[in-house]
C-alpha positions in Angstrom: 188.5 227.4 171.6 184.9 227.4 170.4 182.3 228.7 172.7 178.6 229.0 172.6 177.2 232.3 171.9 174.5 234.7 170.5 175.6 236.3 167.5 173.5 239.4 165.6 174.3 239.9 162.2 173.3 242.8 160.4 170.5 241.1 158.5 169.0 241.3 161.9 169.3 237.7 162.2 170.1 235.9 165.6 171.7 232.6 165.8 173.3 230.8 168.8 176.3 228.7 167.4 179.9 228.0 168.7 182.1 230.8 168.1 185.9 230.8 167.1 187.5 234.3 166.8 189.9 234.5 164.0 193.3 236.9 163.6 191.6 238.3 160.7 188.7 240.2 162.1 186.8 236.9 161.2 184.6 234.4 163.3 183.9 231.1 162.4 180.7 229.3 163.4 180.0 226.0 164.2 176.3 224.3 164.3 174.6 227.5 163.7 170.6 227.7 165.1 168.6 230.8 164.3 166.3 231.9 166.9 162.7 232.6 166.4 159.7 233.9 168.3 157.2 231.7 168.4 154.5 232.8 170.9 154.6 234.6 174.5 158.0 234.5 175.8 158.8 231.5 173.8 161.9 231.1 170.9 162.2 228.1 168.7 165.6 227.0 167.6 165.9 225.6 163.6 169.2 225.0 161.7 170.8 228.5 160.0 172.1 227.4 156.5 171.1 223.7 156.5 171.8 223.2 153.0 175.6 224.3 153.7 177.8 221.3 153.2 181.0 222.6 155.5 180.5 222.3 159.2 182.0 225.4 160.0 180.8 229.0 158.3 183.6 232.2 158.4 181.7 235.7 158.9 183.6 238.4 158.5 183.3 240.9 161.9 182.3 243.9 159.5 178.8 241.9 159.5 178.3 241.2 163.2 176.2 243.9 165.2 177.4 241.9 168.6 177.7 238.5 170.2 176.9 237.6 173.7 176.9 234.8 175.9 173.3 233.3 176.1 171.5 232.3 179.0 172.8 229.1 180.7 169.0 227.4 179.9 169.5 228.4 176.1 172.8 227.3 175.8 172.0 224.3 177.0 168.7 223.9 175.0 171.5 224.4 171.9 173.6 221.9 173.5 171.0 219.0 173.5 169.8 219.9 170.2 172.9 220.7 168.1 175.8 220.5 170.0 177.4 217.9 172.5 174.3 217.0 174.6 176.1 218.4 177.4 174.2 221.0 179.9 175.2 222.7 182.6 173.5 222.3 186.2 171.5 225.5 186.8 170.7 225.4 190.3 172.5 223.9 193.7 173.6 220.8 193.6 
């Protein structure tokens, strides 16, 4: 099952995407967006490889420095712009 994660590649690109870990030491990413700082304390998301025809890209784990789950606010922003549009509540219900 794909989960939203931040992925830092050995090229120093930082992307947020839906990640599925595969048995062959690879990951498949879908709907990737590059994360770029645009000001003090501000980030922007832009499509990563927007010219790719396929919606899933397989990357060898030897090209990945690390992966982690993003903050809820960042995951919600990604989901709104590039994903299903569903967001997780951040405060008390």
